[in-house]
C-alpha positions, 0 to 999 in steps of 0.5 A, spaced: 207 208 872 211 208 866 219 209 866 219 216 863 214 218 868 218 215 874 225 218 871 221 225 871 219 224 878 226 221 881 229 227 878 225 232 883 229 229 888 236 230 890 242 225 890 241 222 897 234 222 897 233 219 890 238 214 892 234 212 898 227 213 895 229 208 889 232 203 894 225 203 898 221 202 892 226 196 889 224 193 896 217 194 896 215 187 894 218 185 901 213 190 905 206 187 907 201 189 902 196 192 908 202 197 909 203 199 902 195 201 902 196 205 908 202 209 905 198 210 899 192 213 903 196 217 907 200 220 900 193 221 897 191 225 903 197 229 903 196 230 895 189 232 896 190 237 902 198 239 903 196 242 909 194 236 913 198 234 919 203 229 917 204 226 924 198 222 924 201 216 922 207 213 927 213 210 924 221 212 924 
């Protein structure tokens, strides 16, 4: 994603959530690639069907 698209997306969030989101993105290189793939699949499913229950995946 290019910088202008990233900035536009980040602007959709409030200050606190945006800061948390950007911190997590900055730390993604420390996350196992399989976990990122699982997250991508879950986000795709939500994007394609927003009514899908989000409690399928565990975590905190």
